[in-house]
N, C-alpha and C positions, 0 to 999 in steps of 0.2 A: 901400918898402912890402913887407909880409910876403909877398904873393902874386906879386910880380914874377917870381921864378924859375919859378913855376908857369906864368905866361903865356909865358915864353920856351920852356919845355918843350912846351906845347901848340902853339905856333906851329911849332916845329921838327918835331913829329909830323905837321903838315900840310904840310910842305915849304916853309913860308914863310921866305924868307931875309931878310937885312938889307935887300937891295935891294927886295924885294916887300912888306915889312912894312907900309909906309904905305898902299899901295893895297889890301891885304887888310883892315886895320883901319879904313880910311876910304874905302870905295868912292866913286868919283868918276864922276858921270854923264857928264862931259865926256871920260872915258877910253874911252867906247864907240867902236868903230871906225867909220870912214866907211862908210855903207851901200852906197855905190857901188863898194866893193871886192868885194862879193858878185858871183858870176858872173851875167851877163846883167841886172844890176839896172838899168843905164841903159836897156836896151831895154824892160824891164818898166815902169819909171817913165814913159818917153815914151809907151808905148801907153796907159796909164791916163789920162794927162793929155790925150792926143788924144781918147780916148773921151768924157771928161767935157766937153771943149770942143765936141764934135760932138753931145752929148746922146744918145749911144748907150746902149742897154740893156746892163747888166753883170750877170752872175750870179756869185755867190761860192759856191763848192763847198768845204765844209770837212769834215774828218774829224769823227767823232761822239764823240770822247773829251774829257777835260779839258785837252787841248792845242788840238785843232782848234776846239772850240766857243768858248773865250775868244779864239782867233785870229780867228774870224768876227766876234766883238763888236768887236775892234780895228778891223776895216775898217768895220763898221757905224757905229762912233763917227766915223771919218774922214768917211764920206759924209754923215752927219747934220750934222756941223760945217760941211762944205762946202756944205750945203743942196742936195745932189745926190740927187734922189728916184728916179732911174731905175735902181734896183739891186734885185735879188732874192737871196734866200739859200736854199741847198739843203744839207741835211744828210742823208746817206743813213740808211736803216733798217739798224741793225747786223746783224740776223738775216737779213732778206730781201735786202739789197743787198750787205752786206759792206764790207770796207775798200777805199778807193780810188775814183777816178773811174769812172763807169759810163755806158753808152749811154742809159739811161732819163733820166738827168739832162741829158745832151746834147740828147736829143729835146725835153725840157721847155724848155731854153734856146732851141732852135730855134723851138719853138712860141710863145715869148714874144718872138721877134725879137731875142734877145740877140746882140750882135756880139762880145762879149768874155766869156770865162770865166776866172775866177781861182781856182786851188785853194789850199787852206791845209792844211798838214800831210799832204799826199798828192800823188800825181801823177807822181812821178819814175819809178815802175815801170809806169805805165799806158800802154804803147806803143800798143796797138791802139785804146784809147779816144781817145788823142790824134789818131791818124789819122782816126778817125771824126768828131771835132770839126772837123778841117780840111775833111773831105769835106762837112760841113754848113755850111761857110762861117763857122765861128766861130773867132776867134783865141783861143789858149790861153796863159795865163801860169801856170806852175807855181811855187808857193812851198812849199818842203818842207825836211825835214832828214833824210830817210831815205836809205839807201845807194843809190848808182847801180848799175844792172845793166850789162850789156854795152853797151847803147845808151841814148841819151837819147830822150825822147819828142819828136815833132815839135811844136814850140811856138814862139811869139814869144820866150819867155824861160823858162829853167829856173833859178830863183833858189834855190840850195841850197848851203850851205857844205860839204857832203860830196861835191860833185862832184869827180871825179878830177882835173880841171884847175883846181880852185879854189885860189886863192892867199890866200883870206880868212884873216886871222890867227887866228881862233878858230872851230873846227869844230863845237862841241857845242851850238849854239843849239837851242832847241825850235822847233816850228812856229809858235807864236804870236809868238815873237821875230822870226822871219824876216818875218812879216806886218807887225810893227811897223817893221822896217827898211824895208819897202816904203813905208809911210806916211812915214817920215822922208825917204826919197829923193824922194818926190813933193813934199813940202813944201819941200825944198831948191830945187826948180825953180819951183813955183807954190803960193802960200799959199791960194788959193781963199777969201780973206777970213777964214781961220782965225787967230785971235790967236796971236801967238808964244808957244810953250810949252804951249798948250792940249792938244796931243797927248800930253803927259806924263800926263794924267788916265787915259789908256788903259793905263798901266803896271800898274794893278791887275790887269788881265786877263793881261798878260805875266807878272806875279808868280805868279798862280795856275797858269798853264801851266808855268812853269819849275819850280815846286815840285811839280807833279803828275806831270811826265813823266819823272822819275828821271834827269834830265841832271845832270852833275857841277856842283856849285855853286862853280865857280872861274871866274876870268877874267870875261868879260862876263856869264855867268850869275849870278855873285855880285852884280854891279851890278844886274841885272834883279830878282833876288830881294830885294835890300836895298831898292831904291827902290819895287819893286812892293808890298812890305809897308807901306812908308811911305804910299803912296797908298791902299792898302786900308784903312788905319786911319782915313782921313778921306774915303773915297770917297762921293760923293753918290748912288750908284746906288740907287734904291728897292728893286730886287730883292735886292741884296746885303744892305741894311739889314734887309729883311723876313726873309730867311733867317737872318741872324745873331741877330735877335731871337727867332725861333722855336727856335733852338738854344741860347739863353741864353748867347751869346758876346758879350762886351764888345768892340765894334769898335775902340775906342781902344787896346786891348791885344792885338789879334789877333796870333797867332804862326804860324810855319810848321807847327806841329802841328795848329792849328785848320784850316789849309788841307788838310793831308794826311789827317786823320782825320774831318773833319766836312764840309767844303765839296766837296772832290774826289769823295768817294763819292756825293754827291747829284747832281753833274753827270753822273757816269758811270752812275748808276742810271737817269737819263732815257733814255740810249741803250740800256742793257741791257734796259730794259723797253719799248723801241720808240717812245719819244717824245723824241728828242734835241732837236727844235725847242723843246720846253718849257723846257729848260735855257737855250737861246739867248735865248728871249723873256724869261725871268726876269732874265738878266744885262744885257739891252739895253733893257728897258722904261723909259719915263719915268712910267708910271702907278702911283700908290700902290695903287690898287685891284687892278690886274692883278698887281702885285708880291706883294701879300698872298695872292691866290688861287693864284698859281704856286708860292710858297714852301710853302704848305700841300700843294699837289698833289705837289711833289717829295718832301716828307717822307713822304707816304703811299706814294708809289712806292718810296722807299728802304726803308720798313718791309716792304712787300710783297716786295721783292727779297731782304731778309734772310731772310724765311721760306722762300722758294724755295731759296735757296742752302743754308740749314741742312738742308733735306730732301735736296738733292743730295749734300751732304757725308756725311750719315748713310747714304745709299744706297751711295756710293763706299766708305766705310770698312767697311760690312758685307761688300761683295765682297772687299775687300783682306784682311780678317781671316780669311776662309775659305781664303786661298791659302797660308798657312804662311810659309815664308821668302820674302822679297821681293827682287827684283833691285835693282841699283844705280840704275836709273831706272824710275820708275813710269809705266805707260801704262794708263789706264782710261777707259772711256766707255760711252755708251749711245745708240743712234740716236734715243731720245726726248728726250735732253738738248739744250737750246738752247745753241749755242756762245757766245752773248753773255754768259752768266753763268759760264762755266767757268774764267776766270782767277781768280775769287774762290775757286772750289773748289780749284784748283791751289794757291793760296796756303796754304789750310788744310792740305792734304795734305803740303806741304813742311814746314810747322811740326810736323805730327804724326809724320811718318815720316823726316824729316831726309834727304831725297834729292830730286833733281829730279823734277818731276811733269808729265806730259803728259796732259791731260784733253780728251776729244773728244765731239762730238755730231754731228747733221746739220743743215745750214742749210736755208733755204727751197727751195733747188734740189736738195736731196738729196745734197749733197757733204759728205763727212766733214771737219769742221773742228774745230779746238780751240785751246786756249791752253796755254802752258807757263810754268813758273816754275822758277828755278834754286835751288840750295842751295850754300852755302859758297863762293860766288864763282866757281863754274864758269861758263864762257861757254856759253850755250845755242846760240849760233851755231856755235861750234866743235863742240859735241856733234852738232848737226844736220848740219853739214858732213860729219861722219864716218859718217853713216848714209845710206841710200838709200830710195826709196819715196815721198818727198814729192812732191806736185804743186807746192807752193810753201811757202815758210816765210820768216820774217824776224822782226825785233824788235831788242831790245837784249840786252846780256849777261845780265841777270837775268830778263827777261820777253819773251815772244814769242808768235807765233801760227803755225799751220800748217794745211795741208790735205793729205790723203793718199788714195790709191786704196783701193777697197773690199777688194782682196786684200792690199794691203801693210799694212793696219792690224793684221793678225794677227801679223806678225813685227816690228812697229815697236819694241816693248819690248826684244826681244833685240838688235836692231841698235843702238839708242840706248845700251843698257847696255855693249855691246862698244865703241862709240865712246868712251864716257866712260872706260873702262878704258885706252884707248890714249893719253889725254891725259897729259901729263907729270905733272900734279898728280893723284895717286891719291886715290880717295874715302876720306877719313878725317876725323874731326871735328877741326877745328883749334881749339886753345885760344885764346880771345881774350886779347889782351895788355892788361893794365890797368897803365898806367904811373905813375899818380899816387895816392899814399896820403895821405889827410887824416884829421884827427880830427873827431869829432862837434862839438867846440867851434869848429872852423874854419868851420862852415856859417853864414855870415852875409852881410850885404849887400856887404861888401868882396869876398868870394869870388864872389858873383853878378856884381859889377861886372867881374871878370876874365872869367868864362865868357861873359857876354852880349856882350862885344866880338867874340867869334868867330861869333856868329849872323849870318844864318840858317844852320841846320844842315840837312844832307841828304847826298846822294851826293857823295863827294869831300871832304866836310867834316863828319864824324860828330860827334855830341855827345860831349863828354868823359865818360869813365866813371871814377869814383873808387872806390878801395878804402878802406873805412871800418871799422876794428875797432870793435865796439860791443857794449854790453849792451842787449838787447831788453827793454824794460820792459813792453810790452803788445802783444797780437796780437788784431785784431778784424776782422770782415767788415762792410762798409758798402754803402750803396746800397739802392734800393727792394727789390730782390730778393736783397740780400746777396751780390752777385757779385764784389765787389771787396775787396781786402785792404789794411789799414792797420796798420803797426807803428810803435811809438815807440822811438826810440833815446835812451838815457839820456845826458844831457849833464852833465859835471861843472861847466859854466859857467853853468847856468841852465835855461831851458826845454828840455824834451825836443824832439827833432827828428822830424817826421813823415816816413815813407816809405810810398809807396803802390804798388800794382800792380793794374791793372784786369783783371777776369776771371781772378782768381787766388785761391788759398786757401793755408793753411799747408803744404800738401803740393806746392806748385807749383815749388819750387826744389830746389837740390842737397841741402839738408838740411831736414827737417821743422822747423817753427817752433813754439816755445812761449815763454811769458813767462819772463823772468829767465834767458835763455840768452845765452852769449857767441857772437858770430858775426862773420864778415867780410861786410859788405854791399857789393855792387857796384851802383852807382847813378849816374844822371844827376842833376844839380842843375837845378831848374826853379822858375819863379815862377808861381803860380796866381792868377787874378783871379776865381775863382768867387764869385758873388754880390757882385761888386765889392769883394771883400776881398783885397788883395795878401797872398800867403803864400809864403814860401820853403819848399820841400819837396824830397824826393828821389823819383825814379821808379826803382823797383827793376829791376835787370837780372838779378841772381842773388844768392843768399845761401849762404855756405859756413860750415860749422861750424869753430870754432877750438879 
């Protein structure tokens, strides 16, 4: 086959060897590791089984993002299938309560006579809250994937692949995947009349979380993303179907891009706008009426969120433009800004100014809190480790959160910029390497057959970028408000090939565009199913003049 050498090149670029080729190209659900290999999993499993057999009240406390909320749905699925009704769910208010387990939730659990509290996607760092739960006579099970601090919380079990003493073979599970592992472990001991294999229907939620939480799509995560998408494409959840219908997405051909750019923002919008339980109810409801109502509600909330974020970005850029030369790390904020929305503002500032951005506001308790986003692969954790003045901070390499003292906020930008300068990798724009050149005439179903074998794409498995020398035959704007760009690449072998870029125009790339010019197009290959019409096309990364 013509494209076999290309497949070998793409696999080699991803570090796929002859030995790992089969498991990469053909993910096998049976290759998932034994859940009992996770730290404290046996203790967690036994405590849940004991609670269910005694009929004890159980509270599930999950984080409020697109990892924690789907993780809560995974456990909701399990208890519903087990016909166990004595369960309540608590998702904290992002602005008023913040990240992690809190004493208000523990008090609520105590008031409901809950004997067991299970966290999802949080809890490892909540040492004082864990002590408070024990004082209230509530057993605690932590399921999480965040880094361990100096001590572990006092709990029946802390199930976390990132524990320092963990020997679990794969460290990078998301929070919902750890919750799914708990369900697997329980079912290995006691089926509770759940039919064999029915728990796999919850993989749709694990898929959403894995693709949303920016974990590397290798190892077990590739398995969860692959089978998660398979289940999502035929999931019977009324809420999911209603949301996809509202977004004009064909469920049968759902992709990782649909998750990242359409579904995830709407789950996160619910928490950013103070109603995280609405996203949980949408994904867990069995009611068609409620599904339709909640999908409309989340869409309205997301549109409202977009308007607020746009205003915040405009405000931030206005202040930055008055400052003249900018430092290597941006720190900007306003006491009136709500921290829940600032990660989205930081994203935009990183794209605009090409440097890490730390954006802050004040939470409901008057504490300065914010979100940060990285640029060019720099580790935010390393940058923050080299600075001082934080009350607390954490997150991943590319995205994180922080809180800081009132006096220290004034010197934070200087400290972070100095910290970045000390890193071995100096701040400079790194030219992206494009390894594969193809001709316009090569863009066909055979090439797509090669590319699609590598999906799903994400962190640790980026979409291939092709270099395509081409004659541009036309340039036009499309969409209701003409916000998007479409160009046609002249093909010597027949029909011209379409290349698009959303929210772009002819001046958005390295060279201004005009019809009948020669250029080198850097682009991803994708298949669109808009209006149920399959179409191979290119998604533009950049365009260079030749």
